[in-house]
Every structure is written in structure tokens, then in C-alpha cells.
C-alpha positions in Angstrom: 7.2 -2.2 -8.6 5.6 -4.9 -8.8 2.2 -4.7 -6.7 4.0 -7.9 -4.6 6.9 -5.9 -4.1 5.4 -3.0 -2.5 2.6 -5.4 -0.6 6.3 -6.7 1.2 7.0 -2.7 1.8 3.9 -2.3 3.6 4.5 -5.5 5.6 7.2 -4.5 6.4 6.3 -1.1 8.0 3.4 -3.0 10.0 0.6 -2.1 7.3 -1.8 -4.9 7.9 -4.8 -5.8 4.8 -7.6 -4.3 6.0 -10.1 -5.7 3.1 -10.7 -6.9 0.2 -12.6 -4.8 -2.2 -14.4 -5.7 -5.9 -10.5 -3.5 -8.0 -8.6 -2.5 -4.9 -6.8 -3.4 -1.9 -7.5 -1.1 1.3 -4.3 -1.5 4.0 -4.2 0.4 6.8 -1.3 1.4 8.3 -0.5 0.1 12.0 1.7 2.8 13.4 -0.3 5.8 11.9 -4.2 4.4 11.7 -4.2 6.2 7.7 -6.2 3.7 5.0 -5.2 3.8 1.5 -6.3 1.2 -1.4 -3.9 -0.8 -3.6 -4.9 -1.4 -7.4 -4.9 -5.0 -8.3 -2.4 -4.5 -11.5 0.6 -6.3 -12.0 2.6 -2.9 -12.0 1.7 0.1 -10.3 3.8 2.6 -11.1 6.2 4.8 -9.1 3.9 8.0 -8.7 1.4 6.1 -7.4 3.3 3.6 -5.3 5.0 7.6 -3.8 1.3 8.7 -3.1 0.5 5.5 -1.4 3.2 5.8 1.0 2.7 9.6 1.6 -0.6 8.2 2.7 0.1 6.1 4.9 2.8 8.0 6.4 5.8 5.0 6.1 9.2 6.0 3.7 9.2 5.5 0.3 10.9 1.7 -0.8 
């Protein structure tokens, strides 16, 4: 999955960008308050997308 598509999915489910690290972006769920780090790669593997969505408590795309 493309990173921009994942970010669009996160925004759709009320997640927001908390901060930018050197290699990762930290996103926080507006509903649960859980956070997850998103790597700055063009493509993000499906297993990682699944784990990120599970951490944030949102459905998979």
C-alpha cells in the first residue's frame, strides 16, 4: 500500500499527526488515544498496515 493512501485512511478514521521523527511519523487516534509510528517509505507492507490499524483501533483499508 502506498504511504499516501495509508495516511488518507488514517485521516478518514479521525487520526492525526502528532509529530515527525527522523525516519517515522507518529500518528494518534482521535477516538482511542492510541498511537502508532508510520515509516517514511513509499510502499508500506500489508502486514505492517494491518499492525498499524490494529494499534490505532481502526479497521483495515
